[in-house]
C-alpha positions in Angstrom: 117.9 112.4 93.4 115.1 113.1 95.8 115.5 116.1 98.1 115.0 114.1 101.3 117.8 111.7 100.3 120.1 114.6 99.5 119.4 116.4 102.8 120.2 113.2 104.7 123.1 111.8 102.8 124.8 114.9 101.2 123.9 117.8 103.6 124.0 115.7 106.8 120.6 117.0 107.9 119.2 113.7 109.2 116.3 115.3 111.1 114.3 115.0 107.9 113.0 111.4 107.9 112.1 109.0 105.1 109.4 106.5 105.8 106.8 106.0 103.0 108.8 107.6 100.1 105.3 108.3 98.6 104.4 111.7 100.0 101.8 110.1 102.4 103.2 110.1 105.9 104.8 113.6 106.2 107.9 112.5 108.1 110.0 114.2 105.4 108.2 117.6 105.7 110.4 120.7 105.1 109.6 124.3 104.5 110.2 125.7 101.0 110.3 129.3 99.8 110.4 129.9 96.0 110.0 133.3 94.4 107.6 133.4 91.5 109.7 133.7 88.3 109.4 137.1 86.8 108.6 138.8 90.1 110.1 142.2 90.7 112.6 142.5 93.5 111.4 144.6 96.4 113.9 145.6 99.0 113.1 143.9 102.3 110.5 141.5 100.7 110.0 138.3 102.6 109.8 134.8 101.3 106.6 132.9 101.9 107.5 129.5 103.4 105.2 126.5 102.8 105.3 122.9 104.0 106.2 120.3 101.3 107.2 116.6 101.2 110.8 116.2 100.4 110.8 112.5 99.7 109.2 112.9 96.2 110.7 116.3 95.2 113.7 116.3 92.9 116.8 118.2 94.0 117.1 119.8 90.5 113.7 121.5 90.9 114.8 123.2 94.1 117.1 125.5 92.1 116.4 129.0 93.3 114.5 127.9 96.3 115.3 128.1 100.0 114.8 125.0 102.1 114.4 125.0 105.9 114.6 121.7 107.7 113.9 120.9 111.3 117.5 121.8 112.2 116.8 125.4 111.2 113.9 125.9 113.5 115.7 126.3 116.8 117.3 129.6 117.8 120.4 128.8 119.7 119.2 126.9 122.8 115.6 128.1 122.4 113.1 125.8 120.8 110.7 127.0 118.2 107.1 127.4 119.2 106.1 124.2 117.5 109.0 122.3 119.1 108.2 123.7 122.5 104.5 122.8 122.2 105.3 119.2 121.1 107.6 118.9 124.1 105.3 120.3 126.8 102.3 118.3 125.5 104.3 115.1 125.5 103.4 114.7 121.8 106.2 112.4 120.9 106.5 108.7 121.5 109.0 106.8 119.3 109.9 110.3 117.9 110.5 109.3 114.3 107.5 111.3 113.0 108.1 114.2 115.3 110.3 116.4 113.0 107.6 116.1 110.3 104.9 117.2 112.7 107.1 120.1 113.9 107.5 121.3 110.3 103.9 121.0 109.4 102.9 123.0 112.5 105.6 125.5 111.6 104.1 125.9 108.1 100.8 126.6 109.7 102.3 129.3 112.0 103.7 131.0 108.9 100.1 131.7 107.9 98.1 131.8 111.1 99.0 133.1 114.6 97.1 130.3 116.2 94.6 127.5 115.1 91.3 126.1 116.1 90.8 122.4 116.1 89.5 122.2 112.5 92.5 124.2 111.2 95.0 122.2 113.2 93.7 118.9 112.0 93.6 120.2 108.4 97.3 121.3 108.5 98.3 117.9 110.1 96.3 115.8 107.5 99.5 114.9 105.7 101.3 113.6 108.8 101.0 110.1 110.2 101.9 108.9 113.7 102.4 105.1 113.9 102.3 105.2 117.7 98.8 106.6 117.5 99.7 109.6 119.6 97.4 112.0 117.8 95.6 113.4 120.9 98.7 115.1 122.4 99.8 116.2 118.9 96.5 117.9 118.3 96.7 119.5 121.7 100.2 120.8 120.8 98.7 122.3 117.6 95.9 124.0 119.6 98.2 125.5 122.2 101.0 126.7 119.9 101.2 130.4 119.1 103.3 132.2 116.5 105.9 134.6 117.6 107.7 137.2 115.5 111.1 136.2 116.6 110.5 132.7 115.4 109.0 133.6 112.1 110.9 131.6 109.5 110.2 134.3 106.9 111.6 137.1 109.0 114.6 135.1 110.1 115.7 133.9 106.7 114.4 136.3 104.1 117.3 138.8 103.9 117.6 141.1 100.9 120.6 139.2 99.5 118.8 135.8 99.7 115.7 137.1 98.0 117.7 138.8 95.2 119.8 135.6 94.6 116.8 133.4 94.3 115.1 135.8 91.9 118.2 135.9 89.8 118.4 132.1 89.7 114.8 131.9 88.4 115.7 134.1 85.4 118.2 131.5 84.1 117.4 128.3 82.2 118.8 125.2 83.8 119.9 121.9 82.1 121.0 118.8 84.1 122.2 115.6 82.5 123.1 112.5 84.4 123.1 108.7 83.7 121.4 109.0 80.4 118.6 111.3 81.7 118.3 115.0 80.7 116.3 117.5 82.7 115.7 120.9 81.2 114.1 123.8 83.1 113.6 126.6 80.6 113.0 130.2 81.6 110.7 130.9 78.6 107.8 129.2 77.0 109.5 129.3 73.6 112.4 127.3 75.0 110.0 124.8 76.6 108.1 124.0 73.4 111.3 123.9 71.4 112.7 121.3 73.8 109.4 119.3 73.6 109.5 119.3 69.8 113.1 118.1 69.6 112.8 115.3 72.3 110.2 112.8 71.3 109.0 110.8 74.3 109.7 113.7 76.7 107.7 114.0 79.9 106.8 117.1 81.8 107.8 116.9 85.4 105.6 119.2 87.6 105.6 118.7 91.3 106.8 115.1 90.9 104.0 113.9 93.2 103.5 111.0 90.8 106.8 110.7 89.0 108.7 111.0 92.3 106.9 107.9 93.7 107.7 106.0 90.5 111.4 106.9 90.8 111.5 105.8 94.4 110.0 102.5 93.4 112.8 102.0 90.9 110.8 102.4 87.7 112.7 103.6 84.6 112.8 107.3 84.0 112.1 109.0 80.6 115.3 110.1 78.9 114.0 113.7 78.6 112.3 115.6 81.4 110.9 119.1 81.0 110.3 121.2 84.1 108.2 124.3 83.7 108.9 125.8 87.1 110.9 128.8 85.7 108.4 130.0 83.1 106.8 133.2 84.5 103.5 133.2 82.5 102.6 129.7 83.7 102.1 131.1 87.3 99.3 133.4 86.1 95.8 133.3 87.5 93.0 135.2 85.8 89.5 135.6 87.2 86.6 137.1 85.3 82.8 137.2 85.4 82.9 134.1 83.2 85.2 131.9 85.2 88.9 131.4 86.0 92.1 130.5 84.2 95.1 129.0 85.8 98.6 128.5 84.5 100.3 125.1 84.5 102.4 126.1 87.6 99.5 127.4 89.8 99.3 125.1 92.8 96.2 123.4 94.0 96.4 125.5 97.2 96.0 128.7 95.0 93.3 127.1 92.9 91.3 126.3 96.1 91.7 129.9 97.3 90.5 131.4 94.0 87.7 128.8 93.7 86.1 130.0 96.9 84.6 132.8 94.8 84.4 131.2 91.3 83.2 127.6 92.2 82.7 127.3 96.0 81.7 123.6 95.8 85.0 122.8 94.0 87.0 124.8 96.7 85.3 122.7 99.4 86.0 119.5 97.5 89.7 120.4 97.3 89.9 120.4 101.1 89.8 116.6 100.7 92.3 116.6 97.9 95.6 115.4 99.3 97.5 117.0 102.2 98.7 120.6 102.6 102.2 119.4 101.7 100.9 118.1 98.4 98.5 121.0 97.6 101.4 123.5 98.2 103.3 122.1 95.2 101.0 120.0 93.0 99.1 121.7 90.2 95.6 121.4 88.6 97.2 121.1 85.2 99.4 118.2 86.6 96.3 116.4 87.7 94.8 116.8 84.3 97.9 115.8 82.4 98.5 112.7 84.5 95.3 111.4 82.8 94.3 109.0 85.6 90.7 107.9 85.3 90.4 108.5 89.0 91.9 112.0 89.0 89.8 113.8 91.6 89.4 117.1 89.8 88.5 115.7 86.4 84.7 115.0 86.8 84.3 118.6 88.0 86.2 120.0 85.0 84.1 117.8 82.6 80.9 119.5 83.8 82.2 123.0 84.4 83.1 123.9 80.9 86.8 122.9 81.5 89.2 123.8 78.7 92.9 123.1 78.4 95.1 125.5 76.5 98.1 124.0 74.8 101.2 125.2 73.0 103.6 123.6 70.6 106.3 124.5 68.1 106.3 121.8 65.3 109.8 120.8 64.4 111.2 123.3 66.9 111.0 126.1 64.4 108.8 129.0 63.6 106.2 130.7 65.9 104.6 129.0 68.9 101.2 127.5 67.9 98.5 127.7 70.5 95.1 126.0 70.6 92.4 125.0 73.0 90.8 121.6 73.7 87.6 121.1 75.6 88.0 118.7 78.6 85.2 116.5 77.0 87.6 116.0 74.0 90.9 115.6 75.9 90.9 112.0 76.9 91.2 109.5 74.1 91.9 106.4 76.1 93.7 105.2 79.2 96.5 107.8 79.9 96.0 109.1 76.3 95.6 112.8 75.6 94.5 114.6 72.5 97.8 116.4 72.3 99.9 116.4 69.2 103.6 115.5 69.5 105.6 118.2 71.2 102.6 120.0 72.7 102.3 120.9 76.4 99.4 122.1 78.4 100.0 125.7 79.5 96.7 126.7 81.1 93.3 125.4 82.1 90.1 127.3 82.5 86.6 126.5 83.8 83.4 128.4 84.1 82.0 130.2 87.2 79.2 128.2 88.9 75.9 130.0 88.0 73.9 131.2 91.0 70.8 129.1 89.9 72.8 125.9 89.5 73.0 123.1 92.1 76.5 121.6 91.9 77.8 118.7 94.0 81.0 116.8 93.9 81.5 113.4 95.5 84.4 111.1 96.2 84.2 107.6 97.5 87.4 106.1 99.0 88.4 103.7 101.8 89.4 106.6 104.0 88.5 110.3 104.0 91.9 111.9 103.7 94.9 111.0 101.6 93.3 108.2 99.6 92.7 107.5 96.0 89.0 107.4 95.0 87.3 104.2 93.9 84.5 106.3 92.3 84.0 110.0 92.0 81.1 112.0 90.6 80.2 115.5 89.6 76.6 116.5 89.3 75.0 119.9 88.2 71.4 120.8 87.5 69.7 124.0 86.7 66.2 124.2 88.1 63.1 125.9 86.7 59.5 126.0 87.7 57.4 122.8 87.5 54.0 122.4 85.9 51.1 124.4 87.4 49.9 122.8 90.6 53.1 120.7 91.0 55.5 121.3 93.8 58.3 119.2 92.4 61.2 121.1 90.9 61.9 121.0 87.2 65.3 120.2 85.8 65.9 122.4 82.8 69.5 121.3 82.2 71.8 118.7 83.7 75.5 117.6 83.6 76.8 114.4 85.0 80.4 113.1 85.0 82.2 110.2 86.7 85.7 109.0 87.5 86.7 105.5 88.3 84.1 103.8 86.1 86.0 103.6 82.8 89.4 103.9 81.2 88.9 107.7 81.3 86.8 110.1 83.2 83.4 110.3 81.4 80.5 112.6 80.8 77.1 110.9 80.7 74.9 112.7 78.1 72.1 110.0 78.0 71.7 110.3 81.8 71.8 114.1 81.6 69.0 114.1 79.0 66.9 111.6 81.0 67.2 113.8 84.1 65.6 116.8 82.4 62.0 117.4 83.3 60.0 117.3 86.4 62.1 115.8 89.2 60.4 112.9 90.9 61.6 109.9 92.9 60.7 107.7 90.0 62.9 109.8 87.6 65.8 109.8 90.0 65.6 106.0 90.3 65.3 105.6 86.5 68.4 107.7 85.9 70.3 105.8 88.6 69.5 102.5 86.9 70.5 104.1 83.6 73.9 105.1 85.0 74.6 101.7 86.5 73.7 99.9 83.3 75.8 102.2 81.0 79.1 101.7 82.7 81.5 98.6 82.9 84.1 99.5 85.5 87.0 97.2 86.2 87.8 95.4 89.4 90.9 96.2 91.3 92.3 96.6 94.9 90.0 99.6 95.5 86.8 97.9 94.6 85.1 95.4 92.3 83.3 96.4 89.1 80.0 95.5 90.7 80.8 97.7 93.7 81.6 100.6 91.5 78.4 100.2 89.5 76.3 100.2 92.7 78.3 103.1 94.1 78.0 105.2 91.0 74.2 104.8 91.1 74.1 105.5 94.8 75.9 108.8 94.8 73.7 110.0 92.0 70.6 108.9 93.8 71.8 110.8 96.9 72.3 113.9 94.9 68.9 113.6 93.2 67.1 113.2 96.5 69.0 116.2 98.0 67.8 118.4 95.1 64.3 117.0 95.4 64.1 117.8 99.1 65.3 121.3 98.3 
């Protein structure tokens, strides 16, 4: 059962609305606090509340979490700062989307005392107003100020609540209903044992994809494995070489860490979904979903991306771990080079070298909250050109695309052709090579011809940018 449906029908909290049931419109936004499994209890510690979409989140995965809906924002007869700002700025028309905007703004205030226009619009990216009343909503976001007495964390994070939640995360959970079994183990050993004993199992991460399928009435796998209670899968490790993220590290955390490790990737993640999605979705989930248009995949293909997997053949003996390069992971459409019963536990990628020029590109019908038609990742290392020549010299190159084949792809022939003195003629030659070496399909997001032209265009734009310096 989806959380939004449970809130409305079982808990009687009808302020949470359901419109798209796909995580796109934000009408179902709630605030969620969840203690990291394995965290030590600290007396007086406060929860961190973040906005999330409740229409595509399963109730079972909320075990150990604290959910605050729009009904929990008001203090007696006093509106919360977000509610008050929406009211005085006349930011509500039909009113159906208003609770979602209030909760998105409240999530912003949990992290920032006030916002400028860019921050406000970013935090409201995941909320749609069908009355087109955005101007007063943005004005409300610019005028709202956080107050200590209305802090959700301070109001609801009492010692007993925190202790109970931490205790809940230490216990494995198993739910069976209507022929479907969901298991949330508290250890990695339990996880890989379940995977080995349940052929055809599926890992359920943030359910940002599976939740949509469930809402559309598609059949569910008989066995679901949730990793949200396994402590080591929340680990983030940063080194001089790069970064490693556990399977439960959210895209919001990946974006924060990448500001130092891979700044271009961090900037790119600003266009990846809404804050509500990034607060729960994971980088490993985007990898494991295996979509040929997964936005992070071209970057990982050129950044030395590696997935680390674990399994327990037959459900017996020690856990077996191994690593798979991203360039070897995708065997075909939605097919991964995983052995039966294996799960991805971590992903790592290399730090962007200081001498490297890295650019990531996504082409979609709208800037935010849209699936790409074509995406590209380009990286070159520059050296000194021939004596007397001012043109830069490409000493190494890496090129990858999404949306042009059944899997995301590296393009070694184009990479080799790009090496050498960078000229307009070389850029044009490589662009033609790229267009001629792909055979993308046609679908609702673009024809095959459009994708070929677009793939060549975004490379040409990158090449000319490097040429101009």
